[in-house]
C-alpha positions as CSV (number, residue, x, y, z in Angstrom):
1,M,-19.4,5.3,-13.0
2,A,-20.0,2.4,-10.7
3,R,-18.3,2.2,-7.3
4,F,-15.6,-0.3,-6.8
5,Y,-16.7,-3.0,-4.3
6,R,-14.0,-5.3,-3.0
7,Y,-16.6,-8.0,-2.1
8,R,-17.6,-8.4,-5.7
9,L,-14.2,-9.6,-6.6
10,P,-13.4,-13.3,-6.9
11,P,-12.1,-14.9,-3.7
12,W,-8.5,-15.1,-4.9
13,A,-8.5,-11.4,-5.7
14,R,-10.0,-10.5,-2.3
15,Y,-7.3,-12.7,-0.6
16,W,-4.4,-10.9,-2.4
17,L,-6.0,-7.5,-1.7
18,L,-6.1,-8.4,2.0
19,V,-2.4,-9.6,1.9
20,I,-1.3,-6.4,0.3
21,E,-3.3,-4.3,2.8
22,R,-1.7,-6.2,5.7
23,C,1.9,-6.0,4.4
24,T,1.8,-2.3,3.5
25,L,2.6,-0.9,7.0
26,P,5.6,-3.1,7.8
27,I,7.1,-2.4,4.3
28,M,6.4,1.3,4.7
29,I,8.2,1.4,8.1
30,F,11.2,-0.5,6.7
31,Q,11.3,1.9,3.7
32,G,11.1,4.9,6.0
33,I,14.0,3.7,8.1
34,R,16.0,3.0,4.9
35,T,15.2,6.4,3.5
36,I,16.4,8.1,6.6
37,F,19.8,6.3,6.5
38,F,20.3,6.1,2.7
39,P,18.2,8.8,1.0
40,T,18.2,8.3,-2.7
41,T,15.6,9.6,-5.2
42,F,14.3,6.0,-5.7
43,D,13.8,5.4,-2.0
44,V,11.9,8.7,-1.5
45,L,9.7,7.8,-4.5
46,L,9.1,4.3,-3.2
47,L,8.2,5.6,0.2
48,G,5.7,8.1,-1.3
49,I,4.1,5.2,-3.2
50,F,3.8,3.1,-0.1
51,I,2.4,6.1,1.9
52,G,-0.2,6.7,-0.8
53,L,-1.2,3.1,-0.9
54,F,-1.5,2.9,2.9
55,V,-3.7,6.0,2.9
56,A,-5.9,4.6,0.1
57,F,-6.4,1.4,2.1
58,Y,-7.0,3.3,5.3
59,L,-9.6,5.6,3.7
60,E,-11.1,2.6,1.9
61,W,-10.5,4.0,-1.6
62,I,-9.4,0.5,-2.6
């Protein structure tokens, strides 16, 4: 199975990948604060998704 290279993507896809990567941390912080004050199942699930996405970007899995 071939490795995923972000630089082989078209320029518009690389741009949106960079935008998503840059916006993940502020959204994750906001969601964490919201989860602390209003803990619902959906908020915890959404926070888990954002943490997983942030870790994937940080470890360069995406």
